C-alpha positions in Angstrom: 0.0 0.0 0.0 1.4 3.4 -1.0 0.6 6.4 1.1 0.9 9.9 -0.2 1.6 12.9 2.0 -1.6 14.9 2.9 -2.1 17.9 0.7 -3.7 20.9 2.4 -6.9 21.8 0.9 -7.6 25.5 0.6 -10.3 27.6 -0.9 -7.8 30.1 -2.2 -4.9 28.8 -4.2 -3.5 32.3 -4.7 -2.1 32.4 -1.1 1.5 31.0 -1.0 2.8 28.9 1.8 4.3 31.3 4.4 6.1 28.6 6.4 9.3 28.5 4.3 9.6 32.3 4.7 8.8 32.3 8.4 10.7 29.2 9.5 13.8 31.2 10.3 11.8 33.4 12.8 11.3 30.3 14.9 15.1 29.5 15.1 17.6 31.1 17.4 19.4 33.9 15.6 22.7 32.6 14.1 21.7 28.9 14.4 21.0 26.5 11.7 17.4 26.8 10.5 16.7 23.2 11.5 18.2 23.7 15.0 15.7 23.4 17.9 15.1 26.6 19.9 17.3 26.8 23.0 15.3 26.5 26.2 16.7 29.7 27.7 15.6 32.0 24.9 13.6 34.6 27.0 11.9 36.1 24.0 10.9 32.8 22.3 7.2 33.2 23.3 7.0 36.7 21.7 8.8 35.5 18.5 6.6 32.4 18.2 3.5 34.5 19.0 4.4 36.8 16.1 4.9 33.8 13.7 1.6 32.3 15.0 -0.3 35.6 14.2 1.2 35.6 10.7 0.1 32.0 10.1 -3.3 32.9 11.4 -3.5 35.7 8.9 -2.3 33.3 6.1 -5.1 30.8 7.2 -7.7 33.5 7.1 -6.5 34.6 3.6 -6.7 31.0 2.4 -10.3 30.9 3.6 -11.1 34.1 1.7 -13.6 34.1 -1.1 -11.2 35.4 -3.8 -7.8 36.8 -4.4 -8.8 40.4 -3.6 -10.1 39.4 -0.2 -7.0 37.3 0.5 -4.8 40.3 -0.5 -6.8 42.6 1.8 -6.2 40.1 4.7 -2.5 39.8 4.0 -2.0 43.5 3.1 1.5 44.9 3.6 0.1 47.4 6.1 -1.5 44.6 8.2 1.8 42.6 8.2 3.7 45.7 9.1 1.4 46.3 12.0 2.1 42.8 13.3 5.9 43.5 13.1 5.4 46.7 15.0 3.3 45.0 17.7 5.9 42.3 18.2 8.8 44.8 18.3 6.8 46.9 20.9 6.3 43.7 23.0 10.0 42.9 22.9 10.9 46.5 23.9 8.5 46.5 26.8 9.8 43.2 28.1 13.5 44.3 27.7 12.9 47.6 29.4 11.0 45.9 32.3 13.7 43.3 32.8 16.4 45.9 32.7 14.6 47.8 35.4 14.1 44.7 37.5 17.8 43.7 37.1 19.0 47.2 38.1 16.7 47.3 41.1 17.9 43.9 42.3 21.5 44.9 41.8 21.0 48.1 43.5 19.5 46.4 46.6 22.3 43.9 46.7 25.0 46.6 46.5 23.3 49.0 48.8 23.4 51.9 46.3 21.6 55.0 47.2 18.0 55.2 45.8 18.8 58.5 44.1 21.8 56.9 42.2 19.6 53.9 41.3 16.9 56.1 39.8 19.6 57.8 37.7 20.8 54.4 36.5 17.3 53.4 35.3 16.4 53.8 31.6 14.9 57.1 30.8 11.7 57.3 28.7 14.0 58.6 25.9 16.3 55.5 26.2 13.2 53.3 26.1 12.0 55.0 23.0 15.4 54.5 21.4 15.4 50.8 22.2 11.9 50.5 20.7 13.1 52.3 17.5 16.1 50.0 17.3 13.9 47.0 17.5 11.6 48.4 14.9 14.7 48.9 12.7 15.7 45.3 13.1 12.7 44.5 11.0 14.0 46.4 7.9 14.3 43.2 5.8 10.7 42.3 6.7 9.4 45.8 6.0 11.4 46.0 2.8 9.7 42.8 1.6 6.4 44.4 2.5 7.2 47.6 0.6 7.9 45.5 -2.4 4.4 44.1 -2.0 3.0 47.6 -1.9 4.2 48.2 -5.5 3.8 44.7 -6.9 1.1 43.7 -9.2 -2.2 42.5 -7.8 -1.5 38.8 -8.7 -0.8 37.3 -5.3 1.8 34.6 -6.2 4.2 37.1 -7.9 3.4 39.8 -5.3 4.4 37.5 -2.4 7.7 36.6 -4.0 9.7 39.2 -1.9 8.1 38.0 1.3 9.0 34.4 0.5 12.7 35.4 0.1 13.0 37.1 3.5 16.1 36.0 5.4 
């Protein structure tokens, strides 16, 4: 008896598979794509949540009635919003953890409260961190910008997204 791999059935064949393009987002930076995530990666839940939301959008686009509806669901602006949401979550977590680490270190060392407050990240430094994290998504946003100017035919329009590093 010969078994064939299951082929996903979709209503909308114009939506490409996003998995190959997003697989690297689930790997630890610098690791082989097939390497399992390290258990101590403190931001894994945020990264995987981002990928999950993108897959959810892809699934919704596949259920869409036609190519235009799918394109609206997977619009570059919507995908850009998801990146900004994920980057903001990472920034908030990093700023919070830095504050906690500085507070713990300050208590252990007995540093004066005034000096500890000065060592904390300022709102401007937090904004710079957020901007830096948003900037880390430049390859992703560049791929989305290419979608903005691409033709309306989804397979060719999604080619830049599928080539993301």
